[in-house]
PDB file of N, CA, C and O in Angstrom:
ATOM      1  N   MET A   1     117.448   4.429 118.265  1.00  0.00           N
ATOM      2  CA  MET A   1     117.450   3.075 118.204  1.00  0.00           C
ATOM      3  C   MET A   1     119.572   2.400 117.969  1.00  0.00           C
ATOM      4  O   MET A   1     119.905   2.279 116.790  1.00  0.00           O
ATOM      5  N   PRO A   2     120.312   2.175 118.682  1.00  0.00           N
ATOM      6  CA  PRO A   2     121.292   1.840 117.606  1.00  0.00           C
ATOM      7  C   PRO A   2     121.610   0.539 117.513  1.00  0.00           C
ATOM      8  O   PRO A   2     121.324  -0.319 118.348  1.00  0.00           O
ATOM      9  N   ASP A   3     122.332   0.344 116.283  1.00  0.00           N
ATOM     10  CA  ASP A   3     122.548  -0.768 115.385  1.00  0.00           C
ATOM     11  C   ASP A   3     122.833  -1.895 116.525  1.00  0.00           C
ATOM     12  O   ASP A   3     122.949  -1.501 117.686  1.00  0.00           O
ATOM     13  N   ALA A   4     122.937  -3.137 116.267  1.00  0.00           N
ATOM     14  CA  ALA A   4     123.171  -4.275 116.726  1.00  0.00           C
ATOM     15  C   ALA A   4     125.167  -4.587 117.189  1.00  0.00           C
ATOM     16  O   ALA A   4     125.680  -5.261 118.082  1.00  0.00           O
ATOM     17  N   ASP A   5     125.775  -3.724 116.079  1.00  0.00           N
ATOM     18  CA  ASP A   5     127.236  -3.678 116.415  1.00  0.00           C
ATOM     19  C   ASP A   5     127.503  -2.437 116.328  1.00  0.00           C
ATOM     20  O   ASP A   5     127.581  -1.627 115.404  1.00  0.00           O
ATOM     21  N   LEU A   6     127.692  -2.400 117.938  1.00  0.00           N
ATOM     22  CA  LEU A   6     128.134  -1.265 118.782  1.00  0.00           C
ATOM     23  C   LEU A   6     129.735  -0.434 118.484  1.00  0.00           C
ATOM     24  O   LEU A   6     129.992   0.760 118.642  1.00  0.00           O
ATOM     25  N   SER A   7     130.751  -1.681 117.951  1.00  0.00           N
ATOM     26  CA  SER A   7     131.981  -1.061 117.575  1.00  0.00           C
ATOM     27  C   SER A   7     131.720  -0.232 116.470  1.00  0.00           C
ATOM     28  O   SER A   7     132.700   0.435 116.135  1.00  0.00           O
ATOM     29  N   THR A   8     130.601  -0.049 115.732  1.00  0.00           N
ATOM     30  CA  THR A   8     130.741   0.951 114.685  1.00  0.00           C
ATOM     31  C   THR A   8     130.069   2.413 115.064  1.00  0.00           C
ATOM     32  O   THR A   8     129.840   3.272 114.212  1.00  0.00           O
ATOM     33  N   ASN A   9     129.830   2.541 116.255  1.00  0.00           N
ATOM     34  CA  ASN A   9     129.087   3.657 116.885  1.00  0.00           C
ATOM     35  C   ASN A   9     130.402   4.277 118.204  1.00  0.00           C
ATOM     36  O   ASN A   9     130.178   5.222 118.961  1.00  0.00           O
ATOM     37  N   GLN A  10     131.583   3.547 118.186  1.00  0.00           N
ATOM     38  CA  GLN A  10     132.829   4.153 118.885  1.00  0.00           C
ATOM     39  C   GLN A  10     133.393   5.727 118.604  1.00  0.00           C
ATOM     40  O   GLN A  10     133.980   6.260 117.662  1.00  0.00           O
ATOM     41  N   LEU A  11     132.775   6.304 120.268  1.00  0.00           N
ATOM     42  CA  LEU A  11     133.965   7.732 119.349  1.00  0.00           C
ATOM     43  C   LEU A  11     134.727   7.847 120.845  1.00  0.00           C
ATOM     44  O   LEU A  11     134.279   7.510 121.941  1.00  0.00           O
ATOM     45  N   ASN A  12     135.959   8.404 120.534  1.00  0.00           N
ATOM     46  CA  ASN A  12     136.961   8.270 121.703  1.00  0.00           C
ATOM     47  C   ASN A  12     137.593   9.850 121.407  1.00  0.00           C
ATOM     48  O   ASN A  12     138.200  10.311 120.441  1.00  0.00           O
ATOM     49  N   ALA A  13     137.165  10.428 122.672  1.00  0.00           N
ATOM     50  CA  ALA A  13     137.824  11.546 122.939  1.00  0.00           C
ATOM     51  C   ALA A  13     138.385  12.266 124.145  1.00  0.00           C
ATOM     52  O   ALA A  13     138.258  11.551 125.139  1.00  0.00           O
ATOM     53  N   LEU A  14     138.984  13.473 124.425  1.00  0.00           N
ATOM     54  CA  LEU A  14     139.916  13.207 125.578  1.00  0.00           C
ATOM     55  C   LEU A  14     139.462  15.232 125.906  1.00  0.00           C
ATOM     56  O   LEU A  14     139.661  16.143 125.102  1.00  0.00           O
ATOM     57  N   THR A  15     139.018  15.317 126.926  1.00  0.00           N
ATOM     58  CA  THR A  15     138.898  16.684 127.066  1.00  0.00           C
ATOM     59  C   THR A  15     139.437  16.959 128.749  1.00  0.00           C
ATOM     60  O   THR A  15     139.061  16.276 129.702  1.00  0.00           O
ATOM     61  N   VAL A  16     140.320  18.029 128.822  1.00  0.00           N
ATOM     62  CA  VAL A  16     141.280  18.916 130.169  1.00  0.00           C
ATOM     63  C   VAL A  16     140.744  20.089 130.118  1.00  0.00           C
ATOM     64  O   VAL A  16     140.564  20.478 128.964  1.00  0.00           O
ATOM     65  N   GLY A  17     140.409  20.826 130.963  1.00  0.00           N
ATOM     66  CA  GLY A  17     139.935  21.878 131.261  1.00  0.00           C
ATOM     67  C   GLY A  17     140.307  22.714 132.822  1.00  0.00           C
ATOM     68  O   GLY A  17     140.603  21.991 133.773  1.00  0.00           O
ATOM     69  N   VAL A  18     140.292  23.411 132.914  1.00  0.00           N
ATOM     70  CA  VAL A  18     140.622  24.369 134.124  1.00  0.00           C
ATOM     71  C   VAL A  18     139.388  25.343 134.588  1.00  0.00           C
ATOM     72  O   VAL A  18     138.413  25.607 133.885  1.00  0.00           O
ATOM     73  N   ASN A  19     139.554  25.674 135.500  1.00  0.00           N
ATOM     74  CA  ASN A  19     138.135  26.992 136.511  1.00  0.00           C
ATOM     75  C   ASN A  19     138.832  27.911 137.277  1.00  0.00           C
ATOM     76  O   ASN A  19     139.508  27.600 138.257  1.00  0.00           O
ATOM     77  N   TRP A  20     138.701  28.907 136.902  1.00  0.00           N
ATOM     78  CA  TRP A  20     138.737  29.929 137.900  1.00  0.00           C
ATOM     79  C   TRP A  20     137.978  30.834 138.163  1.00  0.00           C
ATOM     80  O   TRP A  20     137.150  31.421 137.467  1.00  0.00           O
ATOM     81  N   PHE A  21     138.378  30.982 139.562  1.00  0.00           N
ATOM     82  CA  PHE A  21     137.142  31.357 140.472  1.00  0.00           C
ATOM     83  C   PHE A  21     137.532  32.972 140.945  1.00  0.00           C
ATOM     84  O   PHE A  21     138.548  33.149 141.616  1.00  0.00           O
ATOM     85  N   LEU A  22     136.844  33.890 140.635  1.00  0.00           N
ATOM     86  CA  LEU A  22     137.022  35.085 141.109  1.00  0.00           C
ATOM     87  C   LEU A  22     136.208  36.007 142.188  1.00  0.00           C
ATOM     88  O   LEU A  22     135.088  35.565 142.443  1.00  0.00           O
ATOM     89  N   LYS A  23     136.473  36.875 142.676  1.00  0.00           N
ATOM     90  CA  LYS A  23     135.405  37.530 143.661  1.00  0.00           C
ATOM     91  C   LYS A  23     134.986  35.901 144.881  1.00  0.00           C
ATOM     92  O   LYS A  23     133.881  35.553 145.297  1.00  0.00           O
ATOM     93  N   ARG A  24     135.767  35.534 145.024  1.00  0.00           N
ATOM     94  CA  ARG A  24     134.777  34.526 146.402  1.00  0.00           C
ATOM     95  C   ARG A  24     133.692  33.464 145.502  1.00  0.00           C
ATOM     96  O   ARG A  24     132.722  33.003 146.105  1.00  0.00           O
ATOM     97  N   HIS A  25     133.895  33.143 144.172  1.00  0.00           N
ATOM     98  CA  HIS A  25     132.957  32.386 143.734  1.00  0.00           C
ATOM     99  C   HIS A  25     132.042  33.177 142.514  1.00  0.00           C
ATOM    100  O   HIS A  25     131.553  32.646 141.517  1.00  0.00           O
ATOM    101  N   SER A  26     131.969  34.695 142.940  1.00  0.00           N
ATOM    102  CA  SER A  26     131.443  35.645 142.107  1.00  0.00           C
ATOM    103  C   SER A  26     130.963  35.453 140.554  1.00  0.00           C
ATOM    104  O   SER A  26     129.840  35.658 140.092  1.00  0.00           O
ATOM    105  N   ALA A  27     132.018  35.045 139.955  1.00  0.00           N
ATOM    106  CA  ALA A  27     132.838  34.894 138.604  1.00  0.00           C
ATOM    107  C   ALA A  27     133.223  33.649 138.606  1.00  0.00           C
ATOM    108  O   ALA A  27     133.389  33.066 139.677  1.00  0.00           O
ATOM    109  N   LYS A  28     133.399  33.122 137.580  1.00  0.00           N
ATOM    110  CA  LYS A  28     134.153  32.023 137.141  1.00  0.00           C
ATOM    111  C   LYS A  28     134.463  32.141 135.568  1.00  0.00           C
ATOM    112  O   LYS A  28     133.514  32.430 134.838  1.00  0.00           O
ATOM    113  N   PHE A  29     135.617  31.955 135.052  1.00  0.00           N
ATOM    114  CA  PHE A  29     136.130  31.458 133.774  1.00  0.00           C
ATOM    115  C   PHE A  29     136.560  30.129 133.972  1.00  0.00           C
ATOM    116  O   PHE A  29     137.273  29.673 134.866  1.00  0.00           O
ATOM    117  N   THR A  30     135.906  29.449 132.798  1.00  0.00           N
ATOM    118  CA  THR A  30     136.267  28.356 132.120  1.00  0.00           C
ATOM    119  C   THR A  30     137.060  27.769 130.864  1.00  0.00           C
ATOM    120  O   THR A  30     136.597  27.908 129.731  1.00  0.00           O
ATOM    121  N   LEU A  31     138.133  27.184 131.070  1.00  0.00           N
ATOM    122  CA  LEU A  31     138.532  26.610 129.403  1.00  0.00           C
ATOM    123  C   LEU A  31     138.903  25.651 129.118  1.00  0.00           C
ATOM    124  O   LEU A  31     140.061  25.572 129.528  1.00  0.00           O
ATOM    125  N   ASP A  32     138.531  24.522 128.472  1.00  0.00           N
ATOM    126  CA  ASP A  32     138.786  23.194 128.089  1.00  0.00           C
ATOM    127  C   ASP A  32     139.076  23.528 126.765  1.00  0.00           C
ATOM    128  O   ASP A  32     138.868  24.501 126.041  1.00  0.00           O
ATOM    129  N   THR A  33     139.874  21.922 126.609  1.00  0.00           N
ATOM    130  CA  THR A  33     140.000  21.996 125.053  1.00  0.00           C
ATOM    131  C   THR A  33     139.150  20.090 124.946  1.00  0.00           C
ATOM    132  O   THR A  33     138.841  19.385 125.906  1.00  0.00           O
ATOM    133  N   VAL A  34     139.036  19.844 123.821  1.00  0.00           N
ATOM    134  CA  VAL A  34     138.630  18.406 123.065  1.00  0.00           C
ATOM    135  C   VAL A  34     139.158  18.228 122.500  1.00  0.00           C
ATOM    136  O   VAL A  34     139.680  19.090 121.794  1.00  0.00           O
ATOM    137  N   MET A  35     139.411  16.917 122.404  1.00  0.00           N
ATOM    138  CA  MET A  35     140.238  16.267 121.569  1.00  0.00           C
ATOM    139  C   MET A  35     139.300  14.981 121.018  1.00  0.00           C
ATOM    140  O   MET A  35     138.745  14.218 121.808  1.00  0.00           O
ATOM    141  N   LEU A  36     139.190  14.833 119.438  1.00  0.00           N
ATOM    142  CA  LEU A  36     138.344  13.248 119.210  1.00  0.00           C
ATOM    143  C   LEU A  36     139.485  12.905 118.562  1.00  0.00           C
ATOM    144  O   LEU A  36     140.323  13.694 118.126  1.00  0.00           O
ATOM    145  N   PHE A  37     139.515  11.400 118.485  1.00  0.00           N
ATOM    146  CA  PHE A  37     140.147  10.904 117.834  1.00  0.00           C
ATOM    147  C   PHE A  37     139.754   9.824 116.770  1.00  0.00           C
ATOM    148  O   PHE A  37     140.450   9.007 116.168  1.00  0.00           O
ATOM    149  N   ASN A  38     138.840  10.002 116.747  1.00  0.00           N
ATOM    150  CA  ASN A  38     137.658   9.319 115.354  1.00  0.00           C
ATOM    151  C   ASN A  38     136.816  10.138 114.916  1.00  0.00           C
ATOM    152  O   ASN A  38     136.548  11.160 115.548  1.00  0.00           O
ATOM    153  N   ASN A  39     136.294   9.862 113.850  1.00  0.00           N
ATOM    154  CA  ASN A  39     135.641  10.918 112.882  1.00  0.00           C
ATOM    155  C   ASN A  39     134.416  10.840 113.447  1.00  0.00           C
ATOM    156  O   ASN A  39     133.905   9.858 113.984  1.00  0.00           O
ATOM    157  N   LEU A  40     133.839  12.243 113.258  1.00  0.00           N
ATOM    158  CA  LEU A  40     132.448  12.461 114.308  1.00  0.00           C
ATOM    159  C   LEU A  40     131.570  12.952 113.178  1.00  0.00           C
ATOM    160  O   LEU A  40     131.625  14.056 112.636  1.00  0.00           O
ATOM    161  N   ASN A  41     130.572  11.730 112.853  1.00  0.00           N
ATOM    162  CA  ASN A  41     129.299  11.404 111.678  1.00  0.00           C
ATOM    163  C   ASN A  41     128.268  10.714 112.976  1.00  0.00           C
ATOM    164  O   ASN A  41     128.332  10.327 114.142  1.00  0.00           O
ATOM    165  N   ASN A  42     127.065  10.924 111.548  1.00  0.00           N
ATOM    166  CA  ASN A  42     125.891  10.348 112.257  1.00  0.00           C
ATOM    167  C   ASN A  42     126.190   9.060 112.654  1.00  0.00           C
ATOM    168  O   ASN A  42     125.587   8.842 113.705  1.00  0.00           O
ATOM    169  N   VAL A  43     126.931   7.970 112.256  1.00  0.00           N
ATOM    170  CA  VAL A  43     127.281   6.848 112.877  1.00  0.00           C
ATOM    171  C   VAL A  43     127.795   7.129 114.393  1.00  0.00           C
ATOM    172  O   VAL A  43     127.456   6.482 115.383  1.00  0.00           O
ATOM    173  N   SER A  44     128.612   8.142 114.362  1.00  0.00           N
ATOM    174  CA  SER A  44     129.131   7.998 115.738  1.00  0.00           C
ATOM    175  C   SER A  44     128.568   8.786 117.124  1.00  0.00           C
ATOM    176  O   SER A  44     129.051   8.874 118.253  1.00  0.00           O
ATOM    177  N   THR A  45     127.248   9.350 116.487  1.00  0.00           N
ATOM    178  CA  THR A  45     126.320  10.101 117.432  1.00  0.00           C
ATOM    179  C   THR A  45     124.723   9.402 117.523  1.00  0.00           C
ATOM    180  O   THR A  45     123.635   9.839 117.899  1.00  0.00           O
ATOM    181  N   LEU A  46     125.173   8.152 116.999  1.00  0.00           N
ATOM    182  CA  LEU A  46     123.542   7.287 116.888  1.00  0.00           C
ATOM    183  C   LEU A  46     122.706   7.717 116.027  1.00  0.00           C
ATOM    184  O   LEU A  46     121.485   7.723 116.186  1.00  0.00           O
ATOM    185  N   ASN A  47     123.339   8.130 114.994  1.00  0.00           N
ATOM    186  CA  ASN A  47     121.758   8.406 113.141  1.00  0.00           C
ATOM    187  C   ASN A  47     121.284   9.461 114.159  1.00  0.00           C
ATOM    188  O   ASN A  47     120.188   9.141 114.620  1.00  0.00           O
ATOM    189  N   THR A  48     121.842  10.810 114.737  1.00  0.00           N
ATOM    190  CA  THR A  48     121.409  11.890 115.247  1.00  0.00           C
ATOM    191  C   THR A  48     122.401  13.156 114.263  1.00  0.00           C
ATOM    192  O   THR A  48     123.377  13.022 113.524  1.00  0.00           O
ATOM    193  N   SER A  49     121.541  14.444 114.718  1.00  0.00           N
ATOM    194  CA  SER A  49     122.557  15.365 114.154  1.00  0.00           C
ATOM    195  C   SER A  49     123.379  15.933 115.497  1.00  0.00           C
ATOM    196  O   SER A  49     124.294  16.720 115.257  1.00  0.00           O
ATOM    197  N   LEU A  50     123.095  15.559 117.010  1.00  0.00           N
ATOM    198  CA  LEU A  50     123.580  16.137 118.187  1.00  0.00           C
ATOM    199  C   LEU A  50     125.013  15.930 118.125  1.00  0.00           C
ATOM    200  O   LEU A  50     125.391  14.851 118.580  1.00  0.00           O
ATOM    201  N   THR A  51     126.048  16.846 117.592  1.00  0.00           N
ATOM    202  CA  THR A  51     127.411  16.322 118.137  1.00  0.00           C
ATOM    203  C   THR A  51     128.196  16.948 119.101  1.00  0.00           C
ATOM    204  O   THR A  51     129.414  16.882 119.267  1.00  0.00           O
ATOM    205  N   GLY A  52     126.972  17.832 119.985  1.00  0.00           N
ATOM    206  CA  GLY A  52     127.906  18.073 121.278  1.00  0.00           C
ATOM    207  C   GLY A  52     128.119  19.912 120.968  1.00  0.00           C
ATOM    208  O   GLY A  52     127.739  20.417 119.912  1.00  0.00           O
ATOM    209  N   PRO A  53     128.747  20.680 122.029  1.00  0.00           N
ATOM    210  CA  PRO A  53     128.851  22.412 122.005  1.00  0.00           C
ATOM    211  C   PRO A  53     129.699  22.052 121.482  1.00  0.00           C
ATOM    212  O   PRO A  53     130.321  21.057 121.853  1.00  0.00           O
ATOM    213  N   GLY A  54     130.053  22.869 120.270  1.00  0.00           N
ATOM    214  CA  GLY A  54     131.192  22.967 119.905  1.00  0.00           C
ATOM    215  C   GLY A  54     132.240  22.369 119.051  1.00  0.00           C
ATOM    216  O   GLY A  54     133.467  22.459 118.999  1.00  0.00           O
ATOM    217  N   LEU A  55     131.111  21.573 118.246  1.00  0.00           N
ATOM    218  CA  LEU A  55     131.654  20.471 117.706  1.00  0.00           C
ATOM    219  C   LEU A  55     130.916  20.496 116.426  1.00  0.00           C
ATOM    220  O   LEU A  55     129.687  20.577 116.410  1.00  0.00           O
ATOM    221  N   LEU A  56     131.625  20.430 115.361  1.00  0.00           N
ATOM    222  CA  LEU A  56     130.726  19.956 113.930  1.00  0.00           C
ATOM    223  C   LEU A  56     131.309  18.712 113.000  1.00  0.00           C
ATOM    224  O   LEU A  56     132.475  18.435 112.717  1.00  0.00           O
ATOM    225  N   PRO A  57     130.118  18.094 112.646  1.00  0.00           N
ATOM    226  CA  PRO A  57     130.767  16.578 111.668  1.00  0.00           C
ATOM    227  C   PRO A  57     131.713  16.716 110.951  1.00  0.00           C
ATOM    228  O   PRO A  57     131.761  17.655 110.156  1.00  0.00           O
ATOM    229  N   ASP A  58     132.831  15.683 111.076  1.00  0.00           N
ATOM    230  CA  ASP A  58     134.201  15.891 109.747  1.00  0.00           C
ATOM    231  C   ASP A  58     133.457  15.732 108.667  1.00  0.00           C
ATOM    232  O   ASP A  58     132.503  15.018 108.361  1.00  0.00           O
ATOM    233  N   ASP A  59     134.145  16.614 108.113  1.00  0.00           N
ATOM    234  CA  ASP A  59     134.283  15.825 106.329  1.00  0.00           C
ATOM    235  C   ASP A  59     134.614  14.794 105.995  1.00  0.00           C
ATOM    236  O   ASP A  59     135.391  14.123 106.674  1.00  0.00           O
ATOM    237  N   GLY A  60     134.063  14.346 104.743  1.00  0.00           N
ATOM    238  CA  GLY A  60     134.512  12.759 104.680  1.00  0.00           C
ATOM    239  C   GLY A  60     135.975  12.633 103.856  1.00  0.00           C
ATOM    240  O   GLY A  60     136.298  13.222 102.824  1.00  0.00           O
ATOM    241  N   GLY A  61     136.856  11.546 104.758  1.00  0.00           N
ATOM    242  CA  GLY A  61     138.003  11.287 104.352  1.00  0.00           C
ATOM    243  C   GLY A  61     138.496  12.149 105.791  1.00  0.00           C
ATOM    244  O   GLY A  61     139.676  11.994 106.106  1.00  0.00           O
ATOM    245  N   ARG A  62     137.827  12.850 106.480  1.00  0.00           N
ATOM    246  CA  ARG A  62     139.013  13.575 107.247  1.00  0.00           C
ATOM    247  C   ARG A  62     139.003  12.899 108.832  1.00  0.00           C
ATOM    248  O   ARG A  62     137.876  12.432 109.001  1.00  0.00           O
ATOM    249  N   LYS A  63     139.582  12.750 109.662  1.00  0.00           N
ATOM    250  CA  LYS A  63     139.594  11.890 111.045  1.00  0.00           C
ATOM    251  C   LYS A  63     139.936  13.102 112.071  1.00  0.00           C
ATOM    252  O   LYS A  63     140.903  13.854 111.946  1.00  0.00           O
ATOM    253  N   GLY A  64     138.913  13.157 113.166  1.00  0.00           N
ATOM    254  CA  GLY A  64     139.216  14.105 114.443  1.00  0.00           C
ATOM    255  C   GLY A  64     139.497  14.859 114.255  1.00  0.00           C
ATOM    256  O   GLY A  64     140.224  15.084 113.288  1.00  0.00           O
ATOM    257  N   GLN A  65     138.985  15.944 115.282  1.00  0.00           N
ATOM    258  CA  GLN A  65     139.049  17.387 115.554  1.00  0.00           C
ATOM    259  C   GLN A  65     139.329  17.641 116.996  1.00  0.00           C
ATOM    260  O   GLN A  65     139.176  16.907 117.972  1.00  0.00           O
ATOM    261  N   VAL A  66     139.828  18.995 116.880  1.00  0.00           N
ATOM    262  CA  VAL A  66     140.329  19.643 118.680  1.00  0.00           C
ATOM    263  C   VAL A  66     139.536  21.154 118.458  1.00  0.00           C
ATOM    264  O   VAL A  66     139.376  21.755 117.396  1.00  0.00           O
ATOM    265  N   VAL A  67     139.197  21.462 119.529  1.00  0.00           N
ATOM    266  CA  VAL A  67     137.835  21.866 119.892  1.00  0.00           C
ATOM    267  C   VAL A  67     138.710  22.714 121.276  1.00  0.00           C
ATOM    268  O   VAL A  67     139.480  22.163 122.064  1.00  0.00           O
ATOM    269  N   ILE A  68     138.309  24.204 121.262  1.00  0.00           N
ATOM    270  CA  ILE A  68     139.075  24.961 122.236  1.00  0.00           C
ATOM    271  C   ILE A  68     137.700  26.404 123.113  1.00  0.00           C
ATOM    272  O   ILE A  68     137.244  27.514 122.838  1.00  0.00           O
ATOM    273  N   ARG A  69     137.628  25.672 123.885  1.00  0.00           N
ATOM    274  CA  ARG A  69     136.049  26.567 124.393  1.00  0.00           C
ATOM    275  C   ARG A  69     136.231  26.773 125.330  1.00  0.00           C
ATOM    276  O   ARG A  69     136.865  25.966 126.009  1.00  0.00           O
ATOM    277  N   SER A  70     135.601  28.395 126.057  1.00  0.00           N
ATOM    278  CA  SER A  70     135.988  29.167 127.292  1.00  0.00           C
ATOM    279  C   SER A  70     134.185  29.590 127.239  1.00  0.00           C
ATOM    280  O   SER A  70     133.295  29.548 126.390  1.00  0.00           O
ATOM    281  N   GLN A  71     134.289  29.922 128.411  1.00  0.00           N
ATOM    282  CA  GLN A  71     132.941  30.477 129.116  1.00  0.00           C
ATOM    283  C   GLN A  71     133.082  31.699 130.622  1.00  0.00           C
ATOM    284  O   GLN A  71     134.061  31.598 131.361  1.00  0.00           O
ATOM    285  N   PHE A  72     132.546  32.228 130.753  1.00  0.00           N
ATOM    286  CA  PHE A  72     132.468  33.549 131.536  1.00  0.00           C
ATOM    287  C   PHE A  72     131.059  33.384 132.317  1.00  0.00           C
ATOM    288  O   PHE A  72     130.039  33.181 131.658  1.00  0.00           O
ATOM    289  N   GLN A  73     131.019  33.464 133.585  1.00  0.00           N
ATOM    290  CA  GLN A  73     129.513  33.185 134.139  1.00  0.00           C
ATOM    291  C   GLN A  73     129.890  34.596 135.624  1.00  0.00           C
ATOM    292  O   GLN A  73     130.968  35.132 135.880  1.00  0.00           O
ATOM    293  N   LEU A  74     128.948  34.737 136.095  1.00  0.00           N
ATOM    294  CA  LEU A  74     128.685  36.126 137.159  1.00  0.00           C
ATOM    295  C   LEU A  74     127.491  35.615 137.886  1.00  0.00           C
ATOM    296  O   LEU A  74     126.478  35.166 137.350  1.00  0.00           O
ATOM    297  N   LEU A  75     127.685  35.715 138.996  1.00  0.00           N
ATOM    298  CA  LEU A  75     126.635  35.782 139.770  1.00  0.00           C
ATOM    299  C   LEU A  75     126.053  36.658 140.307  1.00  0.00           C
ATOM    300  O   LEU A  75     126.728  37.259 141.142  1.00  0.00           O
ATOM    301  N   PHE A  76     124.709  37.107 140.126  1.00  0.00           N
ATOM    302  CA  PHE A  76     124.486  38.498 140.630  1.00  0.00           C
ATOM    303  C   PHE A  76     123.541  37.912 141.938  1.00  0.00           C
ATOM    304  O   PHE A  76     123.055  38.700 142.749  1.00  0.00           O
TER     305      PHE A  76
END
């Protein structure tokens, strides 16, 4: 349950990505970048360890991170 002061749970992020479709949508390559502007910790994830795919909690005293992710999908 979130605390009463939601301003402590703010997490500002920017995500930019692209998709490339190959062979008439039989294959897809995805590339995206996530930039976090705040410290990612238990407070900003509502006291859970769920930080999202590819995101790790920040070390003490550090703020923000950049993650580059890619994915390739095939349709059989």
